[in-house]
All heavy atoms as an XYZ file, in Angstrom:
913
protein
N       0.851     -1.153      0.000
C       0.000      0.000      0.000
C       0.908      1.230      0.000
O       1.834      1.310      0.798
C      -0.895     -0.044      1.234
C      -1.568      1.238      1.513
S      -2.556      1.271      3.009
C      -1.904      0.016      4.010
N       0.613      2.174     -0.875
C       1.427      3.387     -0.929
C       1.349      4.190      0.373
O       0.359      4.127      1.104
C       0.804      4.180     -2.084
C       0.032      3.183     -2.882
C      -0.416      2.133     -1.905
N       2.404      4.924      0.643
C       2.427      5.794      1.830
C       1.313      6.834      1.732
O       0.918      7.242      0.638
C       3.782      6.483      1.924
N       0.814      7.229      2.887
C      -0.190      8.291      3.011
C      -1.452      8.023      2.194
O      -2.020      8.924      1.597
C       0.413      9.651      2.648
C      -0.402     10.789      3.244
O      -1.016     10.632      4.293
N      -0.417     11.921      2.570
N      -1.908      6.774      2.148
C      -3.163      6.429      1.484
C      -4.308      6.903      2.373
O      -4.353      6.587      3.560
C      -3.268      4.909      1.260
O      -2.153      4.488      0.480
C      -4.545      4.535      0.550
N      -5.216      7.659      1.796
C      -6.308      8.240      2.579
C      -7.477      7.268      2.726
O      -7.723      6.439      1.844
C      -6.786      9.524      1.918
C      -5.734     10.621      1.739
C      -6.319     11.817      1.014
C      -5.162     11.024      3.091
N      -8.222      7.402      3.804
C      -9.397      6.558      4.050
C     -10.456      6.782      2.977
O     -11.219      5.872      2.652
C      -9.970      6.838      5.430
N     -10.496      7.981      2.400
C     -11.481      8.284      1.364
C     -11.135      7.619      0.021
O     -11.981      7.544     -0.862
C     -11.596      9.798      1.182
O     -10.336     10.347      0.834
N      -9.904      7.140     -0.128
C      -9.466      6.453     -1.345
C      -8.549      5.296     -0.947
O      -7.360      5.296     -1.257
C      -8.754      7.428     -2.274
N      -9.092      4.285     -0.240
C      -8.248      3.199      0.275
C      -7.671      2.317     -0.832
O      -8.223      2.241     -1.932
C      -9.212      2.396      1.152
C     -10.550      2.628      0.533
C     -10.509      4.049      0.027
N      -6.568      1.660     -0.514
C      -6.050      0.609     -1.386
C      -6.985     -0.584     -1.217
O      -7.423     -0.885     -0.099
C      -4.627      0.250     -0.978
N      -7.321     -1.249     -2.308
C      -8.254     -2.371     -2.229
C      -7.665     -3.607     -2.903
O      -6.813     -3.510     -3.782
C      -9.603     -2.037     -2.903
O      -9.381     -1.763     -4.283
C     -10.275     -0.848     -2.235
N      -8.128     -4.751     -2.456
C      -7.767     -6.025     -3.060
C      -8.963     -6.952     -2.944
O      -9.664     -6.942     -1.923
C      -6.562     -6.635     -2.353
N      -9.221     -7.713     -3.991
C     -10.302     -8.688     -3.961
C      -9.723    -10.085     -3.776
O      -8.686    -10.414     -4.347
C     -11.127     -8.629     -5.241
C     -11.981     -7.398     -5.341
C     -12.934     -7.436     -6.524
O     -12.793     -8.312     -7.412
O     -13.838     -6.592     -6.560
N     -10.409    -10.868     -2.963
C      -9.975    -12.228     -2.674
C     -11.167    -13.156     -2.846
O     -12.173    -13.023     -2.146
C      -9.456    -12.313     -1.234
C      -9.067    -13.688     -0.733
C      -7.861    -14.220     -1.504
C      -8.762    -13.635      0.752
N     -11.064    -14.090     -3.802
C     -12.142    -15.055     -3.994
C     -11.898    -16.243     -3.083
O     -10.819    -16.833     -3.081
C     -12.216    -15.516     -5.445
C     -13.409    -16.418     -5.690
C     -13.660    -16.703     -7.159
O     -12.975    -16.133     -8.018
O     -14.563    -17.512     -7.434
N     -12.891    -16.564     -2.276
C     -12.800    -17.684     -1.344
C     -13.845    -18.726     -1.727
O     -14.767    -18.446     -2.479
C     -13.009    -17.227      0.120
C     -14.403    -16.623      0.313
C     -11.928    -16.244      0.542
C     -14.777    -16.343      1.751
N     -13.688    -19.931     -1.192
C     -14.700    -20.951     -1.420
C     -15.885    -20.656     -0.500
O     -15.710    -20.134      0.597
C     -14.141    -22.343     -1.175
S     -13.599    -22.644      0.508
N     -17.092    -20.954     -0.935
C     -18.249    -20.745     -0.073
C     -18.143    -21.591      1.189
O     -17.563    -22.673      1.178
C     -19.428    -21.205     -0.934
C     -18.925    -21.156     -2.335
C     -17.458    -21.457     -2.253
N     -18.690    -21.100      2.262
C     -18.670    -21.806      3.538
C     -18.735    -20.827      4.678
O     -19.174    -19.693      4.520
N     -18.271    -21.256      5.835
C     -18.278    -20.416      7.031
C     -16.859    -19.948      7.319
O     -15.954    -20.766      7.465
C     -18.817    -21.196      8.244
O     -20.134    -21.665      7.943
C     -18.873    -20.317      9.486
N     -16.686    -18.637      7.377
C     -15.386    -18.084      7.758
C     -15.279    -18.298      9.265
O     -16.003    -17.689     10.048
C     -15.277    -16.587      7.410
C     -13.913    -16.036      7.819
C     -15.529    -16.358      5.931
N     -14.398    -19.208      9.677
C     -14.306    -19.551     11.104
C     -13.224    -18.765     11.831
O     -13.321    -18.533     13.028
C     -14.023    -21.054     11.286
O     -12.808    -21.386     10.613
C     -15.178    -21.892     10.754
N     -12.172    -18.375     11.102
C     -11.083    -17.612     11.716
C     -10.552    -16.610     10.704
O     -10.579    -16.850      9.499
C      -9.943    -18.540     12.152
C     -10.335    -19.516     13.224
C      -9.210    -20.485     13.581
O      -8.145    -20.449     12.937
O      -9.405    -21.275     14.497
N     -10.057    -15.512     11.224
C      -9.483    -14.454     10.397
C      -8.164    -14.036     11.028
O      -8.133    -13.559     12.151
C     -10.459    -13.285     10.315
C      -9.923    -12.052      9.647
C      -9.073    -12.119      8.561
C     -10.300    -10.810     10.111
C      -8.594    -10.969      7.953
C      -9.827     -9.651      9.508
C      -8.971     -9.730      8.428
N      -7.076    -14.283     10.309
C      -5.732    -13.964     10.789
C      -5.252    -12.712     10.066
O      -5.403    -12.593      8.853
C      -4.799    -15.139     10.487
C      -3.342    -14.850     10.698
C      -2.782    -14.884     11.973
C      -2.516    -14.543      9.622
C      -1.436    -14.623     12.167
C      -1.168    -14.291      9.809
C      -0.637    -14.328     11.077
O       0.687    -14.061     11.265
N      -4.694    -11.768     10.797
C      -4.109    -10.587     10.175
C      -2.768    -10.273     10.821
O      -2.584    -10.478     12.024
C      -5.035     -9.392     10.205
C      -5.574     -9.042     11.542
C      -7.123     -9.088     11.517
N      -7.652     -8.864     12.841
C      -8.336     -9.758     13.521
N      -8.561    -10.938     13.020
N      -8.803     -9.490     14.692
N      -1.866     -9.791     10.004
C      -0.518     -9.477     10.463
C      -0.170     -8.057     10.033
O      -0.241     -7.724      8.850
C       0.492    -10.457      9.868
C       1.972    -10.107     10.038
C       2.361    -10.089     11.516
C       2.844    -11.062      9.260
N       0.159     -7.239     11.009
C       0.677     -5.898     10.774
C       2.161     -5.954     11.154
O       2.484     -5.971     12.342
C      -0.043     -4.873     11.649
C      -1.478     -4.651     11.272
C      -2.486     -5.458     11.782
C      -1.828     -3.623     10.404
C      -3.809     -5.255     11.446
C      -3.162     -3.417     10.062
C      -4.153     -4.228     10.573
N       3.067     -6.025     10.179
C       4.488     -6.138     10.492
C       4.997     -4.937     11.292
O       4.390     -3.866     11.279
C       5.151     -6.190      9.107
C       4.080     -6.641      8.188
C       2.817     -6.065      8.738
N       6.136     -5.104     11.967
C       6.728     -3.972     12.681
C       6.963     -2.806     11.717
O       7.356     -3.002     10.573
C       8.061     -4.522     13.189
C       7.864     -5.995     13.257
C       6.927     -6.322     12.126
N       6.681     -1.626     12.196
C       6.841     -0.432     11.372
C       5.528      0.178     10.953
O       5.487      1.323     10.526
N       4.427     -0.570     11.076
C       3.117     -0.004     10.731
C       2.736      1.112     11.705
O       1.974      2.015     11.351
C       2.047     -1.090     10.718
S       2.178     -2.229      9.328
N       3.254      1.028     12.916
C       3.108      2.081     13.934
C       1.670      2.513     14.187
O       1.422      3.663     14.519
C       3.968      3.285     13.549
N       0.739      1.594     14.006
C      -0.655      1.935     14.255
C      -1.242      2.887     13.234
O      -2.318      3.436     13.442
N      -0.550      3.085     12.110
C      -1.021      4.003     11.076
C      -1.804      3.310      9.967
O      -2.509      3.949      9.209
C       0.164      4.748     10.442
C       0.964      5.659     11.357
C       2.166      6.224     10.613
C       0.077      6.790     11.874
N      -1.644      1.993      9.859
C      -2.276      1.246      8.769
C      -3.597      0.664      9.261
O      -3.643     -0.002     10.289
C      -1.343      0.133      8.260
C      -1.998     -0.631      7.127
C      -0.010      0.715      7.823
N      -4.661      0.907      8.519
C      -6.009      0.450      8.873
C      -6.458     -0.620      7.886
O      -6.109     -0.568      6.707
C      -6.997      1.613      8.813
C      -6.702      2.698      9.789
N      -7.419      2.872     10.944
C      -5.748      3.661      9.780
C      -6.932      3.907     11.609
N      -5.913      4.407     10.918
N      -7.264     -1.572      8.363
C      -7.772     -2.649      7.514
C      -9.229     -2.928      7.825
O      -9.631     -3.004      8.994
C      -6.956     -3.933      7.733
C      -7.457     -5.199      7.025
C      -7.340     -5.054      5.505
C      -6.705     -6.428      7.511
N     -10.010     -3.075      6.755
C     -11.408     -3.506      6.855
C     -11.637     -4.583      5.791
O     -10.969     -4.597      4.757
C     -12.376     -2.352      6.559
C     -12.345     -1.222      7.542
C     -13.248     -0.075      7.104
O     -13.381      0.214      5.918
N     -13.850      0.588      8.077
N     -12.626     -5.463      6.043
C     -12.983     -6.511      5.083
C     -14.482     -6.415      4.822
O     -15.290     -6.337      5.760
C     -12.625     -7.916      5.619
C     -13.006     -8.987      4.601
C     -11.145     -7.999      5.964
N     -14.825     -6.435      3.536
C     -16.221     -6.333      3.113
C     -16.615     -7.549      2.297
O     -15.799     -8.126      1.574
C     -16.428     -5.087      2.237
C     -16.399     -3.801      2.998
C     -15.199     -3.240      3.384
C     -17.570     -3.148      3.336
C     -15.151     -2.050      4.094
C     -17.538     -1.958      4.044
C     -16.328     -1.411      4.425
N     -17.877     -7.921      2.412
C     -18.489     -8.894      1.524
C     -19.676     -8.184      0.913
O     -20.558     -7.711      1.651
C     -18.923    -10.147      2.275
C     -19.612    -11.136      1.385
C     -19.072    -11.801      0.316
C     -20.964    -11.552      1.460
N     -20.006    -12.607     -0.264
C     -21.187    -12.469      0.422
C     -22.013    -11.240      2.298
C     -22.414    -13.077      0.197
C     -23.235    -11.853      2.083
C     -23.419    -12.766      1.046
N     -19.671     -8.075     -0.409
C     -20.624     -7.257     -1.143
C     -20.527     -5.839     -0.578
O     -19.447     -5.265     -0.596
C     -22.015     -7.872     -1.085
C     -22.054     -9.233     -1.747
C     -23.408     -9.903     -1.677
O     -24.284     -9.518     -0.904
N     -23.588    -10.928     -2.481
N     -21.582     -5.290     -0.043
C     -21.507     -3.931      0.504
C     -21.438     -3.924      2.029
O     -21.402     -2.871      2.643
C     -22.737     -3.104      0.068
O     -23.924     -3.762      0.523
C     -22.775     -2.957     -1.445
N     -21.397     -5.094      2.643
C     -21.425     -5.218      4.100
C     -20.026     -5.363      4.679
O     -19.247     -6.218      4.246
C     -22.267     -6.437      4.492
C     -22.345     -6.680      5.969
C     -23.130     -7.943      6.311
O     -23.658     -8.620      5.434
N     -23.208     -8.267      7.584
N     -19.693     -4.528      5.656
C     -18.430     -4.684      6.364
C     -18.579     -5.864      7.311
O     -19.477     -5.893      8.145
C     -18.089     -3.419      7.157
C     -16.777     -3.545      7.900
C     -16.397     -2.276      8.660
O     -16.766     -1.185      8.272
N     -15.660     -2.452      9.742
N     -17.679     -6.861      7.184
C     -17.779     -8.042      8.049
C     -16.661     -8.118      9.080
O     -16.814     -8.767     10.101
C     -17.860     -9.347      7.224
C     -16.638     -9.535      6.322
C     -19.139     -9.382      6.404
C     -16.578    -10.892      5.639
N     -15.510     -7.494      8.804
C     -14.414     -7.456      9.772
C     -13.813     -6.065      9.797
O     -13.417     -5.580      8.754
C     -13.314     -8.469      9.430
C     -13.780     -9.891      9.420
C     -13.838    -10.615      8.254
C     -14.173    -10.505     10.604
C     -14.269    -11.918      8.239
C     -14.604    -11.822     10.601
C     -14.659    -12.524      9.419
N     -13.676     -5.409     10.930
C     -14.380     -5.737     12.160
C     -15.890     -5.601     11.954
O     -16.334     -4.946     11.019
C     -13.867     -4.733     13.178
C     -13.035     -3.754     12.461
C     -12.858     -4.210     11.059
N     -16.657     -6.210     12.818
C     -18.105     -6.259     12.627
C     -18.800     -4.935     12.894
O     -19.923     -4.740     12.455
C     -18.713     -7.356     13.504
O     -18.408     -7.125     14.862
N     -18.159     -4.023     13.580
C     -18.757     -2.699     13.829
C     -18.492     -1.807     12.612
O     -17.331     -1.578     12.244
C     -18.153     -2.045     15.072
O     -18.392     -2.834     16.206
N     -19.563     -1.316     12.003
C     -19.435     -0.477     10.810
C     -18.532      0.722     11.085
O     -18.651      1.389     12.105
C     -20.806     -0.003     10.352
N     -17.611      0.962     10.172
C     -16.705      2.097     10.291
C     -15.448      1.813     11.094
O     -14.471      2.544     10.999
N     -15.447      0.748     11.889
C     -14.259      0.399     12.683
C     -13.207     -0.225     11.758
O     -13.519     -0.692     10.663
C     -14.632     -0.570     13.798
N     -11.960     -0.226     12.204
C     -10.889     -0.835     11.419
C      -9.863     -1.450     12.361
O      -9.784     -1.088     13.535
C     -10.216      0.204     10.519
O      -9.606      1.215     11.295
N      -9.094     -2.392     11.830
C      -8.003     -2.988     12.582
C      -6.744     -2.159     12.344
O      -6.507     -1.685     11.225
C      -7.729     -4.418     12.119
C      -8.865     -5.370     12.364
C      -9.572     -5.917     11.307
C      -9.216     -5.737     13.652
C     -10.608     -6.813     11.524
C     -10.251     -6.636     13.876
C     -10.941     -7.160     12.807
O     -11.963     -8.039     13.023
N      -5.933     -1.991     13.384
C      -4.626     -1.347     13.278
C      -3.644     -2.171     14.102
O      -4.045     -2.961     14.951
C      -4.641      0.121     13.782
C      -5.518      0.993     12.917
C      -5.075      0.195     15.234
N      -2.364     -1.979     13.849
C      -1.384     -2.710     14.635
C       0.030     -2.307     14.283
O       0.266     -1.515     13.369
N       0.982     -2.885     15.003
C       2.400     -2.668     14.762
C       3.137     -3.878     15.310
O       3.223     -4.061     16.523
C       2.877     -1.392     15.452
C       4.342     -1.106     15.175
O       4.785     -1.352     14.036
O       5.050     -0.647     16.091
N       3.627     -4.725     14.420
C       4.262     -5.959     14.865
C       3.238     -6.876     15.509
O       3.560     -7.625     16.423
N       2.002     -6.813     15.020
C       0.899     -7.548     15.647
C       0.429     -8.694     14.775
O       0.106     -8.502     13.609
C      -0.295     -6.613     15.887
O       0.094     -5.463     16.578
N       0.367     -9.887     15.363
C      -0.275    -11.032     14.735
C      -1.553    -11.278     15.507
O      -1.524    -11.482     16.713
C       0.607    -12.269     14.805
C       1.862    -12.176     13.989
C       2.636    -13.482     13.999
O       2.008    -14.550     13.840
O       3.847    -13.412     14.164
N      -2.671    -11.252     14.810
C      -3.954    -11.368     15.487
C      -4.770    -12.460     14.808
O      -4.962    -12.438     13.596
C      -4.739    -10.036     15.434
C      -3.869     -8.892     15.965
C      -6.040    -10.139     16.211
C      -4.362     -7.518     15.585
N      -5.236    -13.423     15.578
C      -6.121    -14.461     15.074
C      -7.435    -14.299     15.790
O      -7.495    -14.350     17.021
C      -5.550    -15.863     15.329
C      -6.431    -17.028     14.900
C      -6.641    -17.009     13.386
C      -5.811    -18.341     15.324
N      -8.488    -14.061     15.032
C      -9.800    -13.871     15.633
C     -10.775    -14.919     15.156
O     -10.708    -15.375     14.015
N     -11.658    -15.314     16.042
C     -12.704    -16.261     15.678
C     -13.820    -15.514     14.972
O     -14.086    -14.352     15.256
C     -13.240    -16.962     16.923
C     -12.220    -17.792     17.697
C     -12.860    -18.392     18.940
C     -11.636    -18.882     16.817
N     -14.447    -16.195     14.068
C     -15.538    -15.599     13.311
C     -16.641    -16.633     13.185
O     -16.546    -17.712     13.750
C     -15.028    -15.165     11.943
N     -17.639    -16.320     12.447
C     -18.723    -17.255     12.201
C     -19.591    -16.726     11.082
O     -20.797    -16.886     11.088
N     -18.951    -16.091     10.108
C     -19.691    -15.458      9.022
C     -19.891    -16.453      7.890
O     -18.931    -17.032      7.390
C     -18.936    -14.220      8.525
C     -19.755    -13.350      7.636
C     -20.646    -12.444      8.177
C     -19.665    -13.462      6.263
C     -21.428    -11.642      7.357
C     -20.436    -12.673      5.438
C     -21.326    -11.764      5.986
N     -21.128    -16.655      7.469
C     -21.465    -17.640      6.445
C     -21.625    -16.960      5.089
O     -22.359    -15.980      4.959
C     -22.765    -18.390      6.805
C     -23.137    -19.389      5.716
C     -22.627    -19.086      8.146
N     -20.915    -17.500      4.099
C     -21.049    -17.032      2.718
C     -21.323    -18.267      1.868
O     -20.460    -19.124      1.720
C     -19.768    -16.329      2.230
C     -19.472    -15.107      3.092
C     -19.917    -15.932      0.759
C     -18.176    -14.399      2.754
N     -22.536    -18.358      1.347
C     -22.913    -19.527      0.554
C     -23.158    -19.188     -0.903
O     -23.779    -19.957     -1.625
C     -24.162    -20.193      1.139
C     -23.837    -20.957      2.404
O     -22.753    -21.513      2.536
N     -24.752    -20.972      3.347
N     -22.704    -18.021     -1.338
C     -22.916    -17.617     -2.718
C     -21.649    -17.822     -3.537
O     -20.547    -17.823     -3.005
C     -23.337    -16.146     -2.770
C     -24.685    -15.907     -2.126
C     -25.147    -14.473     -2.264
O     -24.627    -13.745     -3.118
O     -26.049    -14.092     -1.511
N     -21.823    -18.006     -4.828
C     -20.696    -18.145     -5.739
C     -20.849    -17.062     -6.797
O     -21.935    -16.922     -7.361
C     -20.688    -19.549     -6.382
C     -19.591    -19.663     -7.411
C     -20.558    -20.623     -5.316
N     -19.858    -16.278     -7.084
C     -18.547    -16.301     -6.460
C     -18.587    -15.643     -5.080
O     -19.383    -14.745     -4.831
C     -17.666    -15.505     -7.417
C     -18.606    -14.532     -8.037
C     -19.930    -15.255     -8.140
N     -17.742    -16.102     -4.198
C     -17.620    -15.530     -2.853
C     -16.366    -14.661     -2.857
O     -15.258    -15.171     -2.762
C     -17.518    -16.633     -1.817
N     -16.561    -13.379     -3.020
C     -15.428    -12.460     -3.151
C     -15.423    -11.484     -1.981
O     -16.402    -10.779     -1.747
C     -15.484    -11.698     -4.486
C     -15.418    -12.699     -5.646
C     -14.360    -10.671     -4.568
C     -15.600    -12.101     -7.004
N     -14.307    -11.470     -1.264
C     -14.120    -10.504     -0.179
C     -13.309     -9.335     -0.717
O     -12.416     -9.515     -1.553
C     -13.374    -11.145      0.991
C     -14.038    -12.348      1.650
C     -13.170    -12.864      2.791
C     -15.430    -11.994      2.142
N     -13.611     -8.147     -0.237
C     -12.833     -6.967     -0.595
C     -12.111     -6.467      0.643
O     -12.738     -6.230      1.676
C     -13.721     -5.863     -1.155
C     -12.913     -4.630     -1.546
C     -13.759     -3.464     -2.015
O     -14.892     -3.309     -1.523
O     -13.271     -2.712     -2.857
N     -10.806     -6.356      0.554
C     -10.004     -5.813      1.650
C      -9.709     -4.354      1.328
O      -9.310     -4.037      0.195
C      -8.693     -6.590      1.798
C      -8.835     -7.994      2.388
C      -9.417     -8.973      1.406
C      -7.512     -8.470      2.894
N      -9.926     -3.490      2.302
C      -9.655     -2.064      2.136
C      -8.649     -1.641      3.201
O      -8.821     -1.949      4.376
C     -10.927     -1.244      2.301
C     -11.994     -1.568      1.276
C     -13.244     -0.750      1.495
N     -14.312     -1.212      0.621
C     -15.563     -0.778      0.688
N     -15.908      0.140      1.577
N     -16.470     -1.257     -0.148
N      -7.616     -0.946      2.770
C      -6.574     -0.509      3.700
C      -6.182      0.928      3.390
O      -6.219      1.353      2.236
C      -5.364     -1.425      3.606
N      -5.796      1.632      4.426
C      -5.335      3.010      4.263
C      -4.337      3.342      5.360
O      -4.259      2.647      6.364
C      -6.501      3.998      4.227
C      -7.297      4.064      5.486
C      -7.142      4.954      6.518
C      -8.403      3.233      5.868
N      -8.056      4.720      7.511
C      -8.852      3.676      7.139
C      -9.057      2.162      5.268
C      -9.905      3.071      7.797
C     -10.107      1.572      5.940
C     -10.521      2.030      7.189
N      -3.567      4.402      5.140
C      -2.498      4.745      6.087
C      -2.226      6.258      6.084
O      -1.166      6.693      5.648
C      -1.215      3.999      5.717
O      -0.853      4.327      4.385
N      -3.175      7.049      6.533
C      -2.950      8.498      6.511
C      -1.770      8.879      7.402
O      -1.601      8.355      8.497
C      -4.261      9.066      7.050
C      -4.839      7.975      7.880
C      -4.415      6.694      7.210
N      -0.938      9.740      6.917
C       0.206     10.200      7.698
C       1.418      9.298      7.610
O       2.483      9.655      8.113
N       1.307      8.138      6.981
C       2.454      7.230      6.863
C       3.413      7.782      5.814
O       2.999      8.271      4.767
C       1.996      5.833      6.467
N       4.705      7.703      6.101
C       5.705      8.188      5.150
C       6.343      7.052      4.348
O       7.126      7.317      3.451
C       6.812      8.979      5.889
O       7.350      8.155      6.921
C       6.243     10.251      6.493
N       6.012      5.811      4.692
C       6.566      4.655      3.989
C       5.438      3.774      3.466
O       4.339      3.738      4.021
C       7.444      3.808      4.922
C       8.631      4.548      5.458
C       8.632      5.043      6.756
C       9.763      4.754      4.674
C       9.719      5.724      7.258
C      10.855      5.434      5.159
C      10.833      5.924      6.453
O      11.915      6.600      6.938
N       5.753      3.025      2.428
C       4.834      2.019      1.909
C       4.754      0.876      2.919
O       5.755      0.531      3.541
C       5.351      1.512      0.570
C       4.543      0.385     -0.006
C       5.068     -0.037     -1.369
O       5.543      0.769     -2.142
N       4.970     -1.329     -1.643
N       3.578      0.266      3.069
C       3.406     -0.834      4.016
C       2.748     -2.030      3.338
O       1.965     -1.873      2.410
C       2.538     -0.410      5.205
C       3.185      0.600      6.066
N       4.159      0.296      6.984
C       3.007      1.942      6.155
C       4.548      1.380      7.603
N       3.872      2.413      7.111
N       3.056     -3.211      3.832
C       2.405     -4.448      3.402
C       1.804     -5.087      4.644
O       2.482     -5.244      5.657
C       3.403     -5.419      2.749
C       3.967     -4.802      1.476
C       2.736     -6.755      2.458
C       5.059     -5.635      0.826
N       0.535     -5.430      4.566
C      -0.117     -6.159      5.655
C      -0.642     -7.470      5.069
O      -0.788     -7.604      3.860
C      -1.243     -5.337      6.323
C      -2.249     -4.842      5.286
C      -0.664     -4.171      7.098
C      -3.425     -4.099      5.880
N      -0.904     -8.429      5.936
C      -1.297     -9.761      5.500
C      -2.630    -10.148      6.132
O      -2.884     -9.826      7.293
C      -0.231    -10.791      5.905
C       1.124    -10.469      5.324
C       2.013     -9.633      6.008
C       1.506    -10.976      4.092
C       3.254     -9.321      5.466
C       2.747    -10.674      3.540
C       3.620     -9.842      4.238
O       4.839     -9.527      3.708
N      -3.447    -10.858      5.351
C      -4.733    -11.339      5.848
C      -4.926    -12.772      5.367
O      -4.587    -13.108      4.231
C      -5.865    -10.460      5.351
N      -5.448    -13.612      6.240
C      -5.674    -15.023      5.913
C      -7.016    -15.426      6.512
O      -7.314    -15.104      7.653
C      -4.544    -15.839      6.524
C      -4.453    -17.249      6.060
C      -3.177    -17.898      6.571
O      -2.084    -17.470      6.157
O      -3.299    -18.818      7.401
N      -7.796    -16.145      5.733
C      -9.128    -16.554      6.160
C      -9.206    -18.066      6.202
O      -8.749    -18.749      5.286
C     -10.186    -16.007      5.191
C     -10.187    -14.515      5.115
C      -9.355    -13.848      4.231
C     -10.995    -13.764      5.939
C      -9.328    -12.470      4.159
C     -10.977    -12.384      5.887
C     -10.145    -11.727      4.993
N      -9.782    -18.607      7.255
C      -9.992    -20.043      7.390
C     -11.472    -20.314      7.124
O     -12.340    -19.743      7.785
C      -9.600    -20.517      8.785
C      -8.124    -20.314      9.048
C      -7.641    -19.116      9.541
C      -7.213    -21.329      8.773
C      -6.284    -18.914      9.757
C      -5.858    -21.146      8.988
C      -5.400    -19.936      9.484
O      -4.063    -19.741      9.690
N     -11.721    -21.181      6.156
C     -13.089    -21.451      5.713
C     -13.453    -22.893      6.021
O     -12.707    -23.821      5.697
C     -13.233    -21.242      4.186
C     -12.610    -19.921      3.728
C     -14.688    -21.368      3.757
C     -13.230    -18.685      4.279
N     -14.600    -23.082      6.634
C     -15.129    -24.433      6.857
C     -16.200    -24.655      5.807
O     -17.202    -23.943      5.770
C     -15.719    -24.545      8.262
C     -16.211    -25.924      8.587
C     -16.710    -26.010     10.023
O     -15.887    -25.928     10.940
O     -17.944    -26.135     10.194
N     -15.936    -25.627      4.959
C     -16.891    -25.917      3.893
C     -17.957    -26.865      4.403
O     -17.660    -27.784      5.168
C     -16.167    -26.517      2.705
C     -15.157    -25.523      2.129
C     -14.563    -26.007      0.885
N     -15.633    -26.038     -0.131
C     -15.446    -26.424     -1.367
N     -14.270    -26.832     -1.761
N     -16.437    -26.433     -2.222
N     -19.194    -26.671      3.978
C     -20.257    -27.586      4.404
C     -20.080    -28.950      3.740
O     -19.609    -29.048      2.614
C     -21.528    -26.904      3.917
C     -21.091    -26.027      2.797
C     -19.676    -25.616      3.111
N     -20.401    -29.972      4.478
C     -20.356    -31.319      3.937
C     -21.722    -31.658      3.370
O     -22.744    -31.414      3.994
C     -19.996    -32.341      5.022
C     -18.577    -32.206      5.486
C     -18.268    -31.508      6.643
C     -17.541    -32.763      4.755
C     -16.949    -31.382      7.069
C     -16.228    -32.639      5.163
C     -15.944    -31.951      6.320
O     -14.652    -31.820      6.721
N     -21.723    -32.227      2.189
C     -22.968    -32.637      1.561
C     -23.019    -34.155      1.602
O     -22.168    -34.836      1.023
C     -23.057    -32.130      0.110
C     -24.340    -32.604     -0.542
C     -22.954    -30.617      0.084
N     -23.993    -34.659      2.318
C     -24.151    -36.110      2.402
C     -25.092    -36.562      1.299
O     -26.153    -35.986      1.099
C     -24.714    -36.496      3.768
C     -23.871    -36.072      4.975
C     -24.578    -36.446      6.270
C     -22.507    -36.736      4.917
N     -24.683    -37.571      0.567
C     -25.529    -38.089     -0.497
C     -25.857    -39.542     -0.214
O     -25.098    -40.258      0.436
C     -24.823    -37.979     -1.867
O     -23.606    -38.697     -1.809
C     -24.560    -36.529     -2.230
N     -26.966    -39.960     -0.714
C     -27.414    -41.325     -0.541
C     -26.737    -42.210     -1.568
O     -26.687    -41.890     -2.745
C     -28.932    -41.411     -0.686
C     -29.457    -42.815     -0.770
C     -29.538    -43.601      0.374
C     -29.842    -43.370     -1.975
C     -29.995    -44.905      0.311
C     -30.306    -44.667     -2.052
C     -30.378    -45.431     -0.897
O     -30.832    -46.708     -0.967
N     -26.178    -43.308     -1.124
C     -25.609    -44.306     -2.019
C     -26.193    -45.654     -1.606
O     -26.075    -46.053     -0.445
C     -24.093    -44.326     -1.914
N     -26.839    -46.339     -2.532
C     -27.436    -47.631     -2.174
C     -26.363    -48.644     -1.790
O     -25.263    -48.626     -2.327
C     -28.165    -48.047     -3.446
C     -27.523    -47.271     -4.534
C     -27.007    -46.005     -3.929
N     -26.704    -49.491     -0.837
C     -25.784    -50.547     -0.422
C     -25.778    -51.646     -1.477
O     -26.788    -51.950     -2.097
C     -26.225    -51.129      0.920
C     -26.181    -50.172      2.101
C     -26.766    -50.856      3.329
C     -24.759    -49.740      2.372
N     -24.636    -52.238     -1.661
C     -24.523    -53.328     -2.614
C     -24.562    -54.650     -1.854
O     -24.013    -54.770     -0.761
C     -23.209    -53.236     -3.386
C     -23.145    -52.044     -4.306
C     -21.860    -52.030     -5.111
O     -21.304    -53.113     -5.390
O     -21.431    -50.931     -5.447
N     -25.178    -55.642     -2.459
C     -25.211    -56.977     -1.883
C     -24.092    -57.787     -2.487
O     -23.953    -57.857     -3.716
C     -26.567    -57.648     -2.177
O     -27.604    -56.822     -1.661
C     -26.631    -59.025     -1.537
N     -23.303    -58.348     -1.634
C     -22.179    -59.175     -2.100
C     -22.453    -60.598     -1.645
O     -22.680    -60.852     -0.463
C     -20.850    -58.671     -1.524
C     -20.602    -57.233     -1.958
C     -19.711    -59.580     -1.949
C     -19.385    -56.605     -1.317
N     -22.406    -61.517     -2.577
C     -22.611    -62.920     -2.231
C     -21.246    -63.558     -2.031
O     -20.364    -63.436     -2.872
C     -23.376    -63.635     -3.335
C     -24.809    -63.173     -3.421
C     -25.608    -63.985     -4.401
O     -25.299    -65.191     -4.590
O     -26.525    -63.408     -4.994
N     -21.104    -64.214     -0.906
C     -19.854    -64.906     -0.600
C     -20.131    -66.396     -0.695
O     -20.984    -66.914      0.040
C     -19.327    -64.507      0.801
C     -18.049    -65.254      1.105
C     -19.156    -63.018      0.910
N     -19.428    -67.098     -1.577
C     -19.673    -68.549     -1.738
C     -19.382    -69.300     -0.438
O     -18.444    -68.986      0.280
C     -18.684    -68.973     -2.807
C     -18.230    -67.698     -3.477
C     -18.443    -66.606     -2.500
N     -20.203    -70.230     -0.116
C     -20.004    -71.089      1.044
C     -20.587    -70.526      2.323
O     -20.457    -71.124      3.370
N     -21.198    -69.393      2.253
C     -21.790    -68.821      3.492
C     -23.286    -68.769      3.338
O     -23.880    -68.455      2.418
C     -21.262    -67.421      3.787
C     -19.774    -67.478      4.044
C     -21.978    -66.808      4.968
C     -19.136    -66.176      4.394
C-alpha cells in the first residue's frame, strides 16, 4: 500500500474464497506499521471485519487471530479488503488469511449386496 493512502481512497484487493463459514481471520501488521495502517474486510456492501461499521483494525508488529462465524454460501464468494495509512511516510504491506469451513454434503448411495460362496 502506498504511503499516506487516505481513508477516502483506500487501497483495495479482492480475494475469492470458497463458499462456507469463515471460522477464523488472521491478520498481520508487520513492525513499522506504527498503528497508522487500517484494515477492513467487506463482503458485497457489508463490512464483516471488524463487525462494527466504520471500525478498522490497526497494529504494529501484531499477529492477530480472531474467531468468526460469518457464512457465505454464494458463488462467487469475493471478499474486498480495504486498507489506508494516513500520515504514513513509507509504503506498508499487511497480510490477511481466512480459514473457511466448507459444508459437507451427504448423499445417498445404495448398499450393494455381495454374495460370498459357502456362506
